[in-house]
C-alpha positions in Angstrom: 130.7 90.1 79.2 129.4 87.5 76.9 131.2 84.1 76.6 132.3 83.5 73.0 134.0 80.5 71.6 137.6 81.3 70.7 138.0 84.2 73.1 140.6 84.4 75.8 139.6 85.5 79.3 141.0 85.6 82.8 139.5 83.4 85.4 140.0 82.0 88.9 140.4 78.3 89.8 137.5 77.4 92.1 137.8 73.7 92.3 140.2 70.8 91.3 139.2 67.2 90.5 141.2 64.3 89.2 139.9 65.0 85.6 140.3 68.8 85.5 139.8 72.1 87.1 136.8 74.4 87.4 137.4 78.0 86.6 135.1 80.9 87.4 134.8 83.3 84.4 133.8 87.0 84.4 130.1 87.2 84.8 130.0 84.5 87.4 129.8 81.5 85.0 132.0 78.5 85.6 133.8 76.3 83.0 135.9 73.2 83.1 139.5 72.9 82.0 140.0 69.2 81.3 143.3 67.7 82.6 144.5 67.3 78.9 144.1 71.0 78.4 146.2 72.2 81.4 149.7 72.0 79.9 151.5 71.1 76.6 153.1 68.0 78.3 151.4 65.0 79.9 149.8 65.9 83.2 149.6 63.1 85.7 148.6 65.1 88.7 146.8 68.4 88.1 147.7 69.6 91.6 151.3 70.0 90.4 150.1 72.6 87.9 147.1 74.4 89.6 145.8 75.2 93.0 142.5 76.7 94.1 142.6 80.4 93.9 145.0 80.7 91.0 144.3 83.3 88.4 144.6 81.8 84.9 144.1 82.8 81.3 141.8 80.4 79.5 140.6 80.0 75.9 136.9 79.1 75.5 136.7 75.9 73.4 133.0 75.3 73.4 129.7 76.2 75.0 127.2 73.4 75.2 123.4 73.9 74.9 123.1 72.8 78.5 125.4 75.6 79.7 128.6 73.6 80.1 131.7 75.6 79.1 134.9 73.8 77.9 138.1 75.7 78.5 141.8 75.3 77.7 144.8 76.8 79.5 147.4 75.5 77.0 145.6 76.9 74.0 145.4 80.3 75.7 149.2 80.6 75.8 150.8 82.6 72.9 153.4 80.5 71.2 156.5 82.2 69.9 156.6 82.6 66.1 157.8 79.5 64.3 157.1 77.1 67.2 154.6 74.3 66.4 152.5 72.5 68.9 153.8 69.0 69.9 152.5 66.5 67.5 149.2 64.8 68.0 147.7 67.4 70.4 146.6 64.8 72.8 148.7 66.2 75.6 150.5 63.0 76.1 154.2 62.4 75.4 155.0 60.9 72.1 156.5 57.4 72.2 159.7 56.7 70.3 161.1 53.3 69.8 164.7 52.3 70.8 167.0 53.9 73.3 166.1 57.5 72.7 169.1 58.0 70.5 169.0 59.5 67.0 165.9 58.6 65.0 166.4 56.1 62.2 165.0 56.8 58.8 161.5 55.3 58.5 161.2 52.4 56.1 158.5 52.2 53.5 155.1 52.1 55.3 153.1 49.0 54.8 149.6 49.1 53.3 146.8 47.7 55.4 146.6 44.6 53.1 150.3 43.9 53.6 149.9 44.3 57.4 146.8 42.0 57.4 148.5 39.3 55.3 151.6 39.4 57.6 149.3 39.1 60.7 147.4 36.2 59.2 150.6 34.4 58.3 152.1 34.9 61.8 148.8 33.9 63.4 148.5 30.7 61.3 152.1 29.7 62.3 151.4 30.3 66.0 148.1 28.4 65.8 149.8 25.4 64.0 152.6 25.3 66.6 150.0 25.5 69.5 147.9 22.7 68.0 151.0 20.5 67.5 152.1 21.1 71.1 148.6 20.4 72.7 148.0 17.3 70.6 151.2 15.7 71.8 150.2 16.4 75.4 146.8 14.9 75.0 147.9 11.8 73.1 146.4 13.0 69.8 147.6 12.2 66.3 151.4 11.9 65.9 152.1 10.7 69.4 154.0 7.5 70.2 152.4 5.0 72.6 
């Protein structure tokens, strides 16, 4: 059986590392499932999801010229109709501000120039305050003798 990018195949977990799991594919080839491709949620310890000898269905993501095969377990799972993948696709939980209550409507997003000018203003204020504080400790200008 030839290994084609995008195809789904069954394989057997042959090894587990802290960065992923090695899966033996039909035909004796071995590919790597990166830890970010094991589950839809954040995976801290891959051993909680896989063990050596597990039969898994994987999707072939890429085949490098040097023979390395990239695999994904989470992309091999069929999602029910209408269900979208969770956000950024990074496999990490999305951060939300606040106490986890209802989300507030987002205010107008600032342009890069607005953010930069705000940063420069805040930075200048902090720098001025810092200079004033250090000059008074060293006996610089504005100190009483």
